[in-house]
C-alpha positions in Angstrom: -30.0 39.1 -15.4 -30.8 37.8 -19.1 -28.2 35.0 -19.8 -30.3 31.6 -20.5 -29.4 28.1 -18.1 -27.3 26.5 -20.7 -26.7 23.3 -18.0 -29.2 21.2 -15.7 -26.5 19.1 -13.3 -28.6 16.9 -10.7 -26.4 13.4 -9.1 -29.1 11.4 -8.3 -26.9 10.0 -5.3 -26.4 11.5 -2.4 -22.5 12.2 -2.1 -21.1 10.3 1.4 -17.2 10.9 0.0 -13.6 10.3 -1.1 -12.0 6.5 -0.7 -9.3 4.7 -1.3 -9.5 2.0 -3.8 -7.5 -1.0 -5.7 -7.3 -3.0 -8.5 -7.1 -5.6 -7.3 -9.0 -5.4 -3.6 -11.7 -3.5 -4.6 -13.8 -1.2 -1.6 -17.1 -1.6 -3.0 -16.7 -5.9 -4.6 -19.3 -4.9 -7.5 -17.5 -3.5 -10.6 -18.5 -2.6 -13.7 -17.0 -0.3 -16.9 -20.0 2.2 -18.7 -19.0 4.5 -21.6 -18.5 7.9 -19.6 -21.3 9.6 -21.7 -24.2 7.6 -19.7 -22.6 9.5 -17.0 -23.0 8.9 -12.8 -26.8 8.8 -12.7 -26.6 5.8 -14.8 -24.8 4.2 -12.3 -26.8 5.3 -9.6 -30.1 3.1 -11.1 -27.7 0.1 -12.4 -26.7 -0.4 -8.9 -30.1 0.1 -6.7 -31.7 -2.1 -9.6 -29.3 -4.3 -8.0 -30.4 -4.2 -4.6 -27.1 -2.0 -3.2 -27.4 0.6 -0.9 -23.8 2.2 -2.1 -22.7 2.8 -5.3 -19.0 4.8 -6.6 -17.7 6.5 -9.7 -14.0 6.1 -10.5 -12.0 7.5 -13.8 -11.2 4.5 -16.1 -9.8 6.6 -19.7 -11.2 9.4 -21.7 -13.7 7.4 -23.1 -15.6 4.5 -19.8 -15.7 5.2 -16.6 -15.5 2.4 -13.5 -19.0 2.0 -11.9 -19.3 -0.5 -8.2 -21.7 -1.8 -6.3 -21.7 -2.8 -2.9 -23.4 -2.6 0.8 -20.6 -1.5 2.2 -17.6 1.3 1.9 -14.3 2.3 3.5 -13.0 -1.1 4.1 -9.3 1.0 2.8 -7.3 3.6 5.3 -8.5 6.8 3.4 -6.6 9.5 5.2 -7.4 11.9 2.1 -9.2 15.1 0.8 -11.4 15.2 -1.6 -9.2 16.8 -4.9 -8.0 13.0 -5.2 -12.1 12.8 -6.6 -12.3 15.7 -8.9 -11.1 14.0 -11.7 -14.0 13.7 -14.8 -14.5 11.1 -17.7 -17.1 13.5 -19.7 -16.4 17.1 -18.3 -19.5 18.0 -16.6 -19.3 15.7 -13.6 -16.4 14.7 -11.5 -15.6 10.8 -10.3 -12.8 9.3 -8.4 -9.4 9.8 -9.6 -7.3 6.4 -10.5 -7.2 4.2 -7.1 -9.8 6.6 -5.5 -13.7 6.1 -5.1 -16.1 9.0 -5.2 -18.7 6.9 -3.1 -22.8 7.9 -3.1 -25.7 6.5 -0.8 -28.8 5.4 -2.8 -31.0 4.7 -0.2 -32.9 6.7 2.0 -32.0 10.0 0.2 -33.7 13.2 2.3 -32.1 15.5 -0.2 -31.4 16.2 -3.8 -29.6 18.7 -5.1 -29.9 20.6 -8.5 -27.6 23.3 -10.1 -28.3 25.3 -13.3 -25.3 26.9 -14.9 -25.8 29.8 -17.2 -23.5 32.0 -19.0 -22.9 35.5 -17.1 -20.8 37.3 -19.5 -17.0 37.7 -20.0 -14.4 40.3 -17.9 -11.4 41.7 -18.4 -10.3 41.4 -14.9 -10.9 39.8 -12.0 -9.0 41.3 -8.2 -8.9 37.7 -6.8 -6.6 35.0 -6.6 -7.1 31.9 -9.0 -6.7 28.2 -8.3 -4.3 26.5 -11.0 -6.7 23.8 -11.5 -8.4 23.0 -15.4 -11.8 22.7 -14.8 -14.1 22.8 -17.8 -17.3 25.7 -17.2 -19.3 23.3 -15.8 -17.0 21.7 -13.2 -15.9 24.8 -11.3 -18.9 25.9 -11.3 -20.3 23.0 -9.4 -16.8 22.8 -6.9 -18.9 27.2 -6.3 -21.8 25.8 -6.0 -20.5 23.5 -3.4 -19.1 26.2 -1.7 -22.5 27.9 -1.3 -20.7 30.4 -3.9 -23.3 31.7 -6.6 -20.1 32.8 -9.5 -17.4 30.5 -11.3 -14.5 32.6 -13.2 -11.9 31.0 -16.0 -9.3 32.1 -17.4 -7.7 29.9 -20.3 -9.6 26.8 -18.8 -6.4 25.9 -16.6 -7.4 28.7 -13.3 -11.0 29.0 -11.7 -12.4 31.0 -8.5 -15.3 31.1 -7.4 -16.6 34.7 -7.0 -19.5 36.2 -4.3 -22.2 37.9 -5.1 -22.2 39.9 -8.7 -20.4 43.5 -8.7 -18.1 43.3 -5.9 -15.2 41.7 -7.7 -15.4 42.2 -11.0 -14.5 45.1 -13.8 -16.6 44.9 -16.7 -15.3 48.3 -18.3 -13.1 47.0 -20.5 -15.0 45.2 -22.5 -16.5 46.0 -26.1 -19.0 44.9 -27.9 -17.4 41.2 -28.3 -17.8 40.6 -23.6 -21.1 39.1 -24.6 -19.9 35.9 -26.9 -18.2 33.3 -25.0 -16.7 31.7 -28.1 -14.6 35.4 -27.9 -14.4 35.8 -24.5 -11.0 33.8 -24.5 -8.8 34.1 -27.4 -9.8 37.9 -26.4 -7.5 37.2 -23.4 -11.3 37.6 -21.1 -12.5 36.0 -18.4 -15.4 34.0 -19.1 -18.0 34.7 -15.4 -20.9 31.9 -14.8 -23.9 32.1 -12.5 -25.2 28.9 -10.5 -28.2 29.2 -8.7 -28.0 25.2 -6.3 -32.2 24.3 -5.4 -32.0 22.1 -3.2 -35.8 19.4 -2.1 -35.9 17.9 1.4 -37.8 15.3 2.8 -38.7 15.1 6.3 -40.2 11.9 8.2 -40.3 9.8 11.1 -37.7 6.7 10.7 -39.8 4.7 13.4 -43.4 4.5 14.1 -46.4 1.4 14.6 -48.7 -0.4 12.8 -51.7 1.5 11.8 -50.4 5.0 13.3 -50.5 8.2 11.3 -47.7 10.3 10.2 -46.6 13.5 8.6 -43.9 14.0 6.0 -43.1 17.2 5.3 -41.1 18.2 1.9 -39.3 21.6 0.8 -38.0 23.8 -1.7 -34.9 26.0 -1.3 -34.2 28.0 -4.4 -33.9 31.7 -5.1 -35.5 30.4 -7.7 -39.4 30.0 -7.9 -40.2 26.9 -9.1 -42.8 24.3 -8.9 -42.5 20.7 -8.9 -44.7 17.3 -10.3 -44.3 14.7 -8.0 -45.0 11.3 -8.2 -45.6 9.3 -4.6 -45.0 5.6 -4.1 -45.0 4.9 -0.8 -43.6 1.3 -1.4 -47.8 -0.8 -0.5 -49.1 -0.7 -3.1 -50.3 3.1 -2.7 -49.3 5.6 -5.2 -50.4 9.6 -4.9 -49.9 12.8 -7.2 -48.8 16.1 -6.1 -47.8 19.5 -7.1 -44.4 20.8 -4.6 -44.3 24.8 -4.8 -41.9 27.6 -2.9 -44.4 26.8 0.0 -43.6 23.5 0.7 -46.3 19.8 1.4 -47.2 17.6 3.4 -48.0 14.2 3.2 -49.7 11.6 5.7 -49.5 7.9 6.0 -50.3 4.4 8.0 -48.7 1.3 7.3 -51.1 -1.5 8.1 -48.2 -4.3 8.2 -44.7 -4.2 10.1 -41.4 -4.0 8.2 -38.8 -1.5 6.5 -40.6 0.5 3.4 -39.3 3.2 1.1 -41.1 6.3 0.1 -40.2 6.7 -3.5 -40.6 10.4 -4.3 -40.2 10.9 -8.2 -39.8 14.8 -9.4 -41.2 15.0 -12.8 -39.9 16.1 -15.6 -35.8 15.2 -13.9 -34.1 11.9 -13.4 -34.0 12.1 -9.5 -35.4 11.1 -6.6 -36.1 11.1 -2.7 -36.7 7.8 -1.1 -36.7 8.2 2.9 -37.5 4.7 4.1 -39.4 4.2 7.5 -39.7 1.2 9.9 -43.4 0.1 10.9 -43.0 -1.7 14.3 -45.2 -3.8 15.3 -47.1 -2.9 18.9 -46.6 -7.0 19.9 -43.3 -7.9 19.3 -42.4 -7.8 23.5 -42.3 -11.0 24.5 -41.2 -10.5 28.5 -39.6 -8.3 30.5 -38.2 -9.6 33.4 -34.8 -9.9 35.2 -32.0 -11.2 33.9 -31.7 -13.9 37.0 -35.5 -15.0 35.6 -34.8 -15.8 32.0 -33.6 -19.8 30.4 -31.9 -19.0 27.2 -32.3 -20.6 23.7 -27.8 -19.4 22.5 -26.0 -20.6 20.2 -22.6 -20.1 19.5 -22.0 -17.9 16.1 -18.4 -17.0 15.8 -15.2 -19.0 16.7 -12.0 -18.9 16.0 -8.7 -20.3 17.8 -5.5 -18.2 18.4 -2.0 -18.9 17.9 0.0 -16.4 18.4 0.1 -12.5 20.4 -0.4 -9.3 17.2 3.3 -7.4 17.9 2.3 -4.8 15.1 1.9 -3.4 11.9 4.7 -3.2 10.1 6.1 -2.0 5.9 6.9 -4.5 4.1 10.3 -3.3 4.3 10.7 -4.2 7.7 11.0 -7.6 7.0 13.5 -7.7 3.2 16.5 -8.4 5.0 15.8 -11.8 5.8 13.5 -12.7 2.7 16.2 -15.9 2.3 14.4 -17.3 5.6 10.5 -16.6 4.8 8.7 -19.2 3.6 5.7 -17.7 1.7 2.1 -20.4 1.7 1.2 -20.7 -1.9 -2.5 -21.8 -1.0 -4.4 -18.4 -0.4 -5.5 -18.1 3.5 -9.1 -17.7 4.1 -8.2 -15.8 7.0 -5.6 -14.8 9.7 -6.3 -17.4 12.0 -6.1 -20.1 9.5 -2.0 -18.5 8.7 -1.2 -18.6 12.1 -1.8 -22.5 12.5 0.3 -23.3 9.4 3.5 -21.3 10.9 3.3 -22.7 14.4 2.6 -26.2 12.2 5.4 -25.6 10.5 8.2 -24.7 13.3 7.6 -21.2 12.5 8.5 -17.9 15.2 6.8 -15.7 13.4 3.3 -15.0 10.6 3.6 -12.5 7.9 -0.1 -11.5 7.2 -0.9 -9.6 4.5 -3.7 -8.8 1.6 -4.5 -11.1 -0.9 -5.0 -14.1 1.0 -0.6 -13.9 1.6 0.3 -15.6 4.1 4.4 -16.5 4.9 6.1 -17.5 8.0 9.5 -16.8 9.2 12.1 -17.3 12.0 12.8 -13.5 12.6 11.6 -10.1 11.1 13.2 -6.6 10.8 12.1 -3.8 12.5 12.3 -0.7 9.8 9.6 1.6 10.1 6.9 0.1 12.3 3.8 2.2 11.8 0.4 3.0 13.4 -2.3 0.0 13.7 -4.4 2.1 11.1 -2.3 1.4 8.7 -2.9 -2.0 8.6 -6.6 -2.1 9.1 -7.9 -3.4 5.4 -10.5 -5.9 5.8 -9.3 -9.4 4.4 -10.1 -9.8 0.5 -11.4 -13.9 2.1 -12.7 -12.5 5.5 -15.3 -9.6 6.0 -14.4 -10.4 9.3 -11.0 -9.7 9.7 -8.2 -7.1 9.1 -5.1 -8.8 7.0 -2.7 -5.7 6.4 -2.9 -3.0 3.7 -1.1 -3.3 0.1 2.3 -3.1 1.9 1.6 -2.7 4.4 1.3 -6.2 6.6 0.6 -7.3 10.3 2.9 -9.3 12.3 2.4 -12.1 14.8 4.5 -14.0 17.2 3.7 -17.7 17.5 3.3 -19.0 21.2 6.2 -21.3 22.0 4.4 -23.3 24.5 1.5 -25.6 22.8 -1.3 -23.3 23.8 -4.3 -21.8 22.2 -7.0 -19.6 23.4 -10.6 -20.6 21.3 -12.5 -17.1 20.7 -16.1 -16.9 20.6 -20.0 -15.7 20.2 -22.7 -17.1 22.2 -25.9 -15.6 20.5 -28.2 -14.3 23.1 -31.2 -13.0 21.6 -32.9 -10.0 19.5 -33.0 -7.4 22.1 -34.7 -3.5 23.2 -31.6 -1.7 25.7 -32.1 1.7 27.2 -28.7 2.5 28.3 -25.4 3.6 27.2 -23.0 1.7 26.3 -19.1 1.7 27.4 -17.9 1.5 23.9 -19.0 2.4 20.6 -18.4 2.9 16.7 -19.8 3.5 13.8 -18.3 1.1 10.9 -19.6 1.6 7.0 -18.2 -2.4 6.7 -19.5 -3.9 10.2 -19.8 -7.6 10.9 -20.5 -9.4 13.8 -16.8 -10.3 13.2 -15.2 -7.4 13.3 -17.2 -5.9 16.5 -16.5 -9.5 19.0 -12.8 -8.6 17.9 -12.9 -4.6 18.5 -14.8 -5.2 22.0 -12.8 -8.4 23.2 -9.4 -6.3 22.2 -10.8 -3.1 24.2 -11.5 -5.7 27.5 -15.2 -5.8 27.0 -17.5 -9.2 27.7 -20.6 -8.5 25.8 -20.9 -6.7 22.6 -23.9 -5.9 20.3 -24.5 -4.7 16.5 -27.2 -2.8 15.9 -28.6 -0.6 12.5 -26.2 -3.0 10.7 -23.7 0.0 10.7 -23.5 -0.2 14.9 -21.0 -2.1 17.1 -21.6 -1.4 21.1 -19.6 -3.2 23.7 -20.8 -3.3 27.8 -18.8 -4.9 30.4 -20.1 -6.8 33.1 -23.7 -9.0 33.2 -26.9 -7.4 31.6 -28.1 -4.7 33.0 -30.5 -4.7 35.4 -33.7 -4.1 33.0 -34.3 -5.0 29.3 -36.8 -6.4 26.6 -35.9 -9.4 25.0 -38.4 -9.0 21.4 -39.3 -11.1 18.5 -36.5 -12.6 16.3 -37.6 -11.2 13.1 -37.2 -7.3 14.2 -33.1 -8.0 14.0 -33.1 -8.2 10.5 -30.6 -5.7 9.6 -28.2 -7.5 7.4 -24.4 -6.6 8.1 -22.8 -4.5 5.4 -19.6 -6.2 5.5 -21.1 -9.5 5.8 -24.6 -10.0 3.9 -24.4 -13.9 5.4 -25.0 -12.1 8.9 -27.6 -10.1 11.2 -26.2 -6.0 12.6 -29.2 -6.2 14.6 -32.3 -4.1 13.7 -33.7 -0.6 12.4 -34.0 1.9 14.6 -33.6 0.2 18.7 -33.4 -3.5 18.1 -29.4 -5.4 18.8 -28.1 -8.4 18.6 -26.6 -9.7 21.6 -23.6 -11.7 22.4 -21.5 -12.7 25.2 -17.3 -12.9 24.5 -16.6 -16.4 25.5 -12.5 -17.0 25.6 -11.3 -20.5 26.9 -7.3 -21.2 27.0 -6.0 -24.5 25.9 -2.8 -25.8 27.1 -0.7 -28.7 27.2 2.6 -29.3 28.6 5.1 -31.2 29.1 7.5 -32.3 31.7 9.8 -34.6 29.9 10.8 -31.3 27.3 9.2 -33.2 24.5 12.3 -35.9 24.6 11.9 -39.5 26.5 13.5 -42.7 26.4 11.5 -46.1 25.7 9.7 -47.5 28.8 9.9 -44.0 30.4 7.4 -42.8 32.6 6.4 -39.2 30.3 4.3 -36.4 32.3 2.0 -33.7 30.8 -0.9 -31.6 32.1 -3.8 -30.7 30.4 -5.9 -27.6 31.1 -8.3 -24.9 29.9 -10.4 -21.9 31.8 -13.7 -23.2 30.0 -16.4 -23.2 33.0 -20.4 -23.4 31.1 -20.0 -27.0 31.0 -17.6 -30.5 30.8 -15.4 -30.1 27.8 -14.9 -33.5 25.9 -11.4 -33.5 25.0 -10.1 -36.6 22.8 -6.0 -36.8 22.9 -4.1 -38.7 20.4 -0.7 -40.2 21.5 0.2 -41.3 17.9 1.3 -44.7 18.9 -2.6 -45.7 18.3 -3.2 -45.0 21.9 -6.2 -42.7 22.5 -8.2 -41.5 25.3 -11.2 -39.8 26.0 -12.0 -37.5 28.8 -14.2 -34.4 30.1 -13.1 -31.1 32.7 -13.7 -27.9 33.2 -12.0 -25.2 34.4 -9.2 -28.0 36.2 -5.9 -29.0 35.0 -5.6 -32.4 34.4 -2.4 -34.4 34.3 -1.5 -37.2 32.3 1.2 -40.1 32.0 2.8 -42.7 29.3 5.0 -44.2 28.1 6.8 -45.0 24.9 7.1 -48.7 23.5 9.5 -47.8 20.1 11.7 -44.8 19.6 10.5 -42.0 16.5 8.7 -38.9 16.7 5.4 -39.1 17.5 2.9 -36.2 17.4 0.3 -35.9 20.3 -3.1 -34.6 18.8 -5.6 -33.1 21.5 -9.4 -32.2 19.4 -12.3 -30.9 21.7 -16.1 -31.4 20.2 -16.3 -27.6 20.8 -14.6 -26.0 18.6 -12.4 -27.7 15.4 -8.7 -26.6 16.1 -6.4 -29.5 17.3 -3.5 -29.1 19.7 -0.5 -30.5 18.6 3.2 -31.5 20.7 5.7 -33.2 18.4 7.2 -36.0 21.5 10.6 -37.4 20.0 11.0 -40.8 21.9 14.9 -42.5 21.4 17.0 -45.2 22.9 20.0 -43.4 23.7 21.4 -43.3 27.5 22.1 -39.8 27.6 19.4 -37.4 26.4 20.1 -33.8 25.6 16.4 -32.4 26.8 15.0 -29.1 25.7 14.9 -26.8 27.9 12.6 -23.0 27.4 15.0 -19.8 27.0 13.5 -17.2 30.1 16.6 -14.9 30.6 17.7 -11.7 29.9 19.5 -10.9 26.3 23.0 -9.1 26.9 24.8 -7.1 24.1 28.0 -5.8 24.2 28.3 -3.1 22.1 31.6 -3.4 21.5 31.7 0.3 21.7 29.9 3.9 21.9 26.7 4.5 20.0 27.4 7.5 17.8 24.0 7.1 14.9 22.9 6.9 12.0 23.7 7.6 9.1 23.1 7.3 5.7 26.3 6.3 4.5 30.4 6.5 4.8 33.9 6.2 4.3 34.2 3.1 5.7 36.1 0.6 4.6 34.4 -2.4 3.6 34.6 -5.9 6.0 33.8 -8.9 5.4 32.6 -10.9 8.3 34.8 -13.6 9.5 32.5 -14.6 12.5 28.7 -15.8 12.7 26.5 -14.7 13.8 26.9 -10.8 11.7 26.2 -8.1 13.9 27.5 -5.0 15.9 29.1 -6.9 18.4 31.2 -9.4 16.5 31.6 -6.0 13.2 32.9 -4.1 16.5 35.3 -6.7 17.6 36.7 -7.3 14.6 37.2 -3.7 13.6 38.5 -3.4 17.0 41.3 -5.8 16.2 42.3 -4.4 13.0 43.3 -1.3 15.1 40.4 1.3 13.2 38.5 3.5 15.1 34.8 3.4 13.9 32.6 0.8 13.0 29.3 0.2 11.6 27.0 -2.6 10.3 23.9 -2.5 7.7 21.1 -5.1 7.1 22.2 -6.0 4.2 25.1 -8.8 6.4 28.1 -5.8 6.1 30.4 -5.0 8.0 32.5 -1.1 7.9 35.8 -0.4 9.5 37.3 4.1 9.5 39.3 6.3 11.4 37.8 9.6 10.0 34.5 11.6 11.1 31.2 10.6 9.5 28.5 12.8 7.6 24.6 13.1 6.7 23.0 11.8 9.6 19.7 10.3 9.1 16.6 9.8 11.4 16.6 6.9 14.1 14.0 4.4 13.1 16.3 3.9 9.3 18.1 2.6 11.6 16.1 0.0 13.2 16.0 -3.2 10.7 17.0 -6.5 12.2 20.7 -7.7 11.6 21.3 -10.3 9.2 20.9 -14.0 11.3 20.8 -12.4 14.4 17.0 -11.0 15.1 17.7 -9.7 18.7 19.8 -6.9 17.5 
């Protein structure tokens, strides 16, 4: 027990977890490089001064570390364990490893931890298994403290273990007088043992109080030591107080005379650490009315709108379409969101949109099917649009462009700031929440209303409002969305920003199948399911003839004839949304017109043999395909004509024929790549 404390470690932030990062697309978007000697607390204070909610530290090199700040985190899938955040740049504290963030919460911290580390002795034998991890004595002590064990043991700087209380599994009989000197411990094949004492200071305050309501906060110490701390308390309203904190704990009382969010900063004297619980003070007169929904008039507004031109197919590895690269058109310009990519691919008459990170948009007429992944592999927030997902690194989202000239207009109609006393059917917590992401989550799951609150929460609801609710002052919904600070995601501890989800189908059909003759009467049908008010449309037939009309929840038949041949673009615009419906129409003077017709039949595949399986390699002879298209049907026919017993195809447009059995069986998922020039095989 007669050892001295060599190191005191404290982090002036609350550790959240270990999360994936990317050098091209940072999870926390405001990054800085600092000298490693400055330590993590310098990063935390730096981000806190810039009014950010979270900070992250990451290894950069032996002399520097990467510090990043934001109001969000976790925008990249993070199926990782904490070992990816046990790197170090200075030898006395942990940071995230390359492309991994060790994330900390900066505000509303109600617990701080201080770790005291001291050399306990040098021992000849430790009756316990060691972990093969090179760590300094300070870092191994921190790990053991996090595991709630008091002792750590290091052997030759490349192994460590955590020990239960003194005396149960260590032996010092073989030690001589040199064992007390830690510098001589390692050269004599000894194991250095350090004792760690953890002290926690905890504050408990109510989250929500009323104006002029007196409330109490309890501050306590949890430690094996007898300690006293001098506290400076800043209540956030120009009032300060000094207190002495002992092992018995203390209470502080306070009442606020105005409403809003208040942060109580509790500074610990002689330490670079603090607590900062947040309390929201509500205005007693915030209630505006509480009548039934049928008696209310809404001043609603559309706050979010986009056009959906395609149907989601799934999440695919980049290898999924590598066999089709010759057919892929890559847009040079970066796209803002997935719907912009879909629109461009539709305008260029492609069948599929391939959407990745960094504004990456590709269009193609086919795609492979290798390594279809779970949708979570593509659940990364778009770099250029925080309201959408755009795939992750080597994974892409695939959408099929609708063949018919139609799209959905998805809108969120803001209904106001409300207090509800009921449970939603679907709810989720998101560390990068926005109203746009919440809209998509609830729409995909079939709900017609959604709300956001406390910044990080998204809730869905079906049907109309509940039987009773309370609408409150709009100023109470003042919590900025963590993923997009230009949006408001409800208020603190209750108030919700409430939205109605509106989906409009706009559909233009040509009864002439997009081809017509001069002076021939052509018929079109325009339909929409929007029934809230009359929708105004402008139809531009492409020959300087325009027509305005209004309708709702109905179909309109239109007649048109052209006096000159050529390719005409029919454009339909609405005053309610920015997107334009487009249809190409070819007018010719030919007497016989081969009209385009919609393919609506099953696909018949003639295998020309029995499928044996998927194989990594074969000893078959390679054959050049003599016919188009290049798939198993054609290859099987060719091998049969040449009197072979077996045929095999790969996505590289190869055909193989053979007579001997094959070996090297592989998973069937490795043979699910689309055939070149034959998208249905």
